[in-house]
A tleap script that builds the chain and sets N, CA, C and O, in Angstrom:
source leaprc.protein.ff14SB
mol = sequence {
  NMET ILE SER ILE TYR GLU LEU SER ASN VAL
  LEU LYS ALA ILE GLY SER ALA TYR THR THR
  ARG GLU LEU GLU CYS VAL MET ASP GLU VAL
  ASP THR ASN LYS ASP GLY PHE ILE ASN LEU
  GLN GLU PHE ALA GLU LEU TYR LEU SER PHE
  PHE SER VAL PRO LEU THR LEU CSER
}
set mol.1.N position { 122.748 68.717 -84.200 }
set mol.1.CA position { 123.953 67.986 -84.462 }
set mol.1.C position { 123.737 66.614 -84.596 }
set mol.1.O position { 122.773 66.014 -84.121 }
set mol.2.N position { 124.793 66.042 -85.355 }
set mol.2.CA position { 124.703 64.532 -85.753 }
set mol.2.C position { 125.777 63.897 -85.354 }
set mol.2.O position { 126.912 64.219 -85.704 }
set mol.3.N position { 125.469 62.822 -84.492 }
set mol.3.CA position { 126.634 61.988 -84.066 }
set mol.3.C position { 127.068 60.891 -84.921 }
set mol.3.O position { 126.312 60.665 -85.866 }
set mol.4.N position { 128.033 60.206 -84.827 }
set mol.4.CA position { 128.489 58.966 -85.651 }
set mol.4.C position { 127.286 58.038 -85.573 }
set mol.4.O position { 126.797 57.602 -86.615 }
set mol.5.N position { 126.821 57.738 -84.458 }
set mol.5.CA position { 125.705 56.812 -84.198 }
set mol.5.C position { 124.439 57.135 -85.159 }
set mol.5.O position { 123.906 56.302 -85.892 }
set mol.6.N position { 124.104 58.313 -85.044 }
set mol.6.CA position { 122.773 58.847 -85.829 }
set mol.6.C position { 123.231 58.621 -87.436 }
set mol.6.O position { 122.516 58.050 -88.259 }
set mol.7.N position { 124.507 59.158 -87.707 }
set mol.7.CA position { 124.784 59.015 -89.073 }
set mol.7.C position { 124.858 57.495 -89.716 }
set mol.7.O position { 124.634 57.271 -90.906 }
set mol.8.N position { 125.199 56.515 -88.771 }
set mol.8.CA position { 125.089 55.132 -89.080 }
set mol.8.C position { 123.694 54.767 -89.295 }
set mol.8.O position { 123.329 53.990 -90.177 }
set mol.9.N position { 122.932 55.345 -88.471 }
set mol.9.CA position { 121.367 54.893 -88.523 }
set mol.9.C position { 120.682 55.456 -89.814 }
set mol.9.O position { 119.770 54.869 -90.396 }
set mol.10.N position { 121.119 56.432 -90.130 }
set mol.10.CA position { 120.255 57.046 -91.247 }
set mol.10.C position { 120.862 56.540 -92.663 }
set mol.10.O position { 120.203 56.401 -93.693 }
set mol.11.N position { 122.277 56.289 -92.508 }
set mol.11.CA position { 122.698 55.582 -93.649 }
set mol.11.C position { 122.108 54.242 -93.882 }
set mol.11.O position { 121.692 53.935 -94.999 }
set mol.12.N position { 122.050 53.350 -92.769 }
set mol.12.CA position { 121.401 52.030 -92.888 }
set mol.12.C position { 119.932 52.228 -93.365 }
set mol.12.O position { 119.481 51.373 -94.128 }
set mol.13.N position { 119.135 53.278 -92.989 }
set mol.13.CA position { 117.787 53.390 -93.251 }
set mol.13.C position { 117.603 53.622 -94.757 }
set mol.13.O position { 116.569 53.210 -95.282 }
set mol.14.N position { 118.512 54.238 -95.471 }
set mol.14.CA position { 118.635 54.620 -96.717 }
set mol.14.C position { 119.270 53.563 -97.551 }
set mol.14.O position { 119.518 53.804 -98.732 }
set mol.15.N position { 119.567 52.344 -96.988 }
set mol.15.CA position { 120.213 51.417 -97.807 }
set mol.15.C position { 121.655 51.437 -98.013 }
set mol.15.O position { 122.172 50.697 -98.850 }
set mol.16.N position { 122.355 52.270 -97.273 }
set mol.16.CA position { 123.778 52.337 -97.478 }
set mol.16.C position { 124.581 51.876 -96.253 }
set mol.16.O position { 124.757 52.581 -95.259 }
set mol.17.N position { 124.990 50.794 -96.390 }
set mol.17.CA position { 125.757 50.206 -95.210 }
set mol.17.C position { 127.246 50.557 -95.285 }
set mol.17.O position { 127.929 50.279 -96.271 }
set mol.18.N position { 127.756 51.234 -94.109 }
set mol.18.CA position { 129.067 51.691 -94.089 }
set mol.18.C position { 129.854 50.943 -92.942 }
set mol.18.O position { 129.244 50.694 -91.902 }
set mol.19.N position { 131.016 50.618 -93.061 }
set mol.19.CA position { 131.720 49.893 -92.016 }
set mol.19.C position { 131.987 51.060 -90.754 }
set mol.19.O position { 131.784 52.255 -90.965 }
set mol.20.N position { 132.366 50.654 -89.706 }
set mol.20.CA position { 132.636 51.596 -88.783 }
set mol.20.C position { 134.029 52.552 -89.169 }
set mol.20.O position { 134.176 53.738 -88.872 }
set mol.21.N position { 134.883 51.785 -89.827 }
set mol.21.CA position { 135.951 52.605 -90.239 }
set mol.21.C position { 135.704 53.709 -91.347 }
set mol.21.O position { 136.313 54.778 -91.397 }
set mol.22.N position { 134.792 53.324 -92.163 }
set mol.22.CA position { 134.302 54.255 -93.240 }
set mol.22.C position { 133.638 55.399 -92.505 }
set mol.22.O position { 133.964 56.543 -92.822 }
set mol.23.N position { 132.731 55.203 -91.547 }
set mol.23.CA position { 131.895 56.123 -90.738 }
set mol.23.C position { 133.065 56.968 -90.068 }
set mol.23.O position { 133.063 58.186 -90.247 }
set mol.24.N position { 133.979 56.426 -89.369 }
set mol.24.CA position { 135.186 57.146 -88.703 }
set mol.24.C position { 135.773 58.137 -89.653 }
set mol.24.O position { 136.027 59.282 -89.279 }
set mol.25.N position { 136.027 57.669 -91.050 }
set mol.25.CA position { 136.771 58.418 -91.963 }
set mol.25.C position { 135.794 59.713 -92.360 }
set mol.25.O position { 136.225 60.866 -92.350 }
set mol.26.N position { 134.504 59.389 -92.691 }
set mol.26.CA position { 133.693 60.523 -93.059 }
set mol.26.C position { 133.626 61.473 -92.007 }
set mol.26.O position { 133.720 62.672 -92.268 }
set mol.27.N position { 133.438 60.967 -90.566 }
set mol.27.CA position { 133.471 61.990 -89.359 }
set mol.27.C position { 134.827 62.838 -89.344 }
set mol.27.O position { 134.772 64.033 -89.057 }
set mol.28.N position { 135.992 62.249 -89.640 }
set mol.28.CA position { 137.301 62.756 -89.633 }
set mol.28.C position { 137.103 63.841 -90.565 }
set mol.28.O position { 137.358 64.973 -90.154 }
set mol.29.N position { 136.678 63.685 -91.792 }
set mol.29.CA position { 136.792 64.842 -92.920 }
set mol.29.C position { 135.626 65.783 -92.713 }
set mol.29.O position { 135.738 66.912 -93.190 }
set mol.30.N position { 134.524 65.463 -92.064 }
set mol.30.CA position { 133.340 66.393 -92.181 }
set mol.30.C position { 133.392 67.234 -90.825 }
set mol.30.O position { 133.126 68.436 -90.788 }
set mol.31.N position { 133.746 66.510 -89.766 }
set mol.31.CA position { 133.688 67.285 -88.551 }
set mol.31.C position { 134.897 68.073 -88.247 }
set mol.31.O position { 135.786 67.694 -87.484 }
set mol.32.N position { 134.877 69.255 -88.925 }
set mol.32.CA position { 136.127 70.092 -88.973 }
set mol.32.C position { 136.434 70.738 -87.567 }
set mol.32.O position { 137.543 71.225 -87.345 }
set mol.33.N position { 135.581 70.733 -86.763 }
set mol.33.CA position { 135.938 71.247 -85.377 }
set mol.33.C position { 136.332 70.430 -84.381 }
set mol.33.O position { 136.814 70.804 -83.312 }
set mol.34.N position { 136.077 69.001 -84.813 }
set mol.34.CA position { 136.750 67.659 -84.127 }
set mol.34.C position { 135.848 67.650 -82.797 }
set mol.34.O position { 136.335 67.003 -81.870 }
set mol.35.N position { 134.580 68.282 -82.552 }
set mol.35.CA position { 133.791 68.065 -81.468 }
set mol.35.C position { 133.067 66.480 -81.440 }
set mol.35.O position { 132.470 66.231 -80.392 }
set mol.36.N position { 133.067 65.524 -82.366 }
set mol.36.CA position { 132.372 64.401 -82.526 }
set mol.36.C position { 131.108 64.460 -83.124 }
set mol.36.O position { 130.413 63.445 -83.159 }
set mol.37.N position { 130.731 65.499 -83.589 }
set mol.37.CA position { 129.569 65.773 -84.145 }
set mol.37.C position { 129.598 66.532 -85.546 }
set mol.37.O position { 130.490 67.317 -85.866 }
set mol.38.N position { 128.481 66.188 -86.356 }
set mol.38.CA position { 128.372 67.128 -87.465 }
set mol.38.C position { 127.437 68.407 -87.224 }
set mol.38.O position { 126.268 68.234 -86.880 }
set mol.39.N position { 127.863 69.448 -87.372 }
set mol.39.CA position { 126.944 70.657 -86.961 }
set mol.39.C position { 126.409 71.075 -88.244 }
set mol.39.O position { 126.628 70.466 -89.291 }
set mol.40.N position { 125.605 72.274 -88.129 }
set mol.40.CA position { 124.845 72.625 -89.355 }
set mol.40.C position { 125.715 73.126 -90.329 }
set mol.40.O position { 125.577 72.790 -91.506 }
set mol.41.N position { 126.760 74.037 -89.901 }
set mol.41.CA position { 127.762 74.449 -90.987 }
set mol.41.C position { 128.539 73.257 -91.645 }
set mol.41.O position { 128.818 73.267 -92.844 }
set mol.42.N position { 128.834 72.351 -90.904 }
set mol.42.CA position { 129.571 71.169 -91.482 }
set mol.42.C position { 128.672 70.521 -92.391 }
set mol.42.O position { 129.108 70.294 -93.519 }
set mol.43.N position { 127.419 70.157 -92.094 }
set mol.43.CA position { 126.572 69.528 -92.912 }
set mol.43.C position { 126.135 70.194 -94.064 }
set mol.43.O position { 125.827 69.605 -95.100 }
set mol.44.N position { 126.097 71.588 -93.887 }
set mol.44.CA position { 125.862 72.475 -95.401 }
set mol.44.C position { 127.021 72.425 -96.224 }
set mol.44.O position { 126.837 72.405 -97.441 }
set mol.45.N position { 128.306 72.399 -95.733 }
set mol.45.CA position { 129.603 72.207 -96.527 }
set mol.45.C position { 129.327 70.713 -97.230 }
set mol.45.O position { 129.469 70.533 -98.439 }
set mol.46.N position { 128.949 69.760 -96.375 }
set mol.46.CA position { 128.994 68.439 -96.875 }
set mol.46.C position { 127.976 68.303 -98.106 }
set mol.46.O position { 128.271 67.686 -99.130 }
set mol.47.N position { 126.803 68.915 -97.907 }
set mol.47.CA position { 125.832 69.016 -98.884 }
set mol.47.C position { 126.185 69.661 -100.068 }
set mol.47.O position { 125.968 69.163 -101.173 }
set mol.48.N position { 126.793 70.897 -99.872 }
set mol.48.CA position { 127.085 71.618 -101.051 }
set mol.48.C position { 128.259 70.826 -101.945 }
set mol.48.O position { 128.309 71.076 -103.149 }
set mol.49.N position { 129.074 70.003 -101.440 }
set mol.49.CA position { 130.138 69.260 -101.877 }
set mol.49.C position { 129.422 68.140 -102.949 }
set mol.49.O position { 130.008 67.722 -103.948 }
set mol.50.N position { 128.153 67.767 -102.583 }
set mol.50.CA position { 127.518 66.821 -103.292 }
set mol.50.C position { 126.634 67.144 -104.297 }
set mol.50.O position { 126.486 66.466 -105.315 }
set mol.51.N position { 125.851 68.492 -103.957 }
set mol.51.CA position { 124.778 68.819 -104.885 }
set mol.51.C position { 125.144 70.271 -105.433 }
set mol.51.O position { 125.754 71.099 -104.756 }
set mol.52.N position { 124.762 70.455 -106.561 }
set mol.52.CA position { 124.857 71.867 -106.990 }
set mol.52.C position { 123.775 72.690 -106.595 }
set mol.52.O position { 123.953 73.904 -106.703 }
set mol.53.N position { 122.550 72.230 -106.101 }
set mol.53.CA position { 121.670 73.105 -105.585 }
set mol.53.C position { 122.025 73.713 -104.367 }
set mol.53.O position { 122.469 73.049 -103.430 }
set mol.54.N position { 121.838 75.084 -104.309 }
set mol.54.CA position { 122.237 75.788 -102.938 }
set mol.54.C position { 121.426 75.220 -101.801 }
set mol.54.O position { 120.284 74.816 -102.017 }
set mol.55.N position { 121.978 75.168 -100.569 }
set mol.55.CA position { 121.044 74.935 -99.432 }
set mol.55.C position { 120.939 76.241 -98.625 }
set mol.55.O position { 121.900 76.853 -98.158 }
set mol.56.N position { 119.616 76.593 -98.521 }
set mol.56.CA position { 119.450 77.880 -97.992 }
set mol.56.C position { 119.176 77.634 -96.171 }
set mol.56.O position { 118.362 76.875 -95.645 }
set mol.57.N position { 119.911 78.324 -95.677 }
set mol.57.CA position { 119.994 78.410 -94.200 }
set mol.57.C position { 119.291 79.601 -93.485 }
set mol.57.O position { 119.841 80.696 -93.367 }
set mol.58.N position { 118.179 79.358 -93.066 }
set mol.58.CA position { 117.314 80.373 -92.506 }
set mol.58.C position { 116.605 80.164 -91.331 }
set mol.58.O position { 115.877 81.050 -90.883 }
savepdb mol mol.pdb
quit
């Protein structure tokens, strides 16, 4: 599971700086069960929305 803090760190590491408000908006949209984390299913749905290559979950 990915927290907003971890998401922020990853995005910074790849050179994408998001404001706190932008990160909150991402979490609001992606965290569909509203537990404060991005789980595997939510991440897979996000991935598929950006890439046409299927993500294999095994």
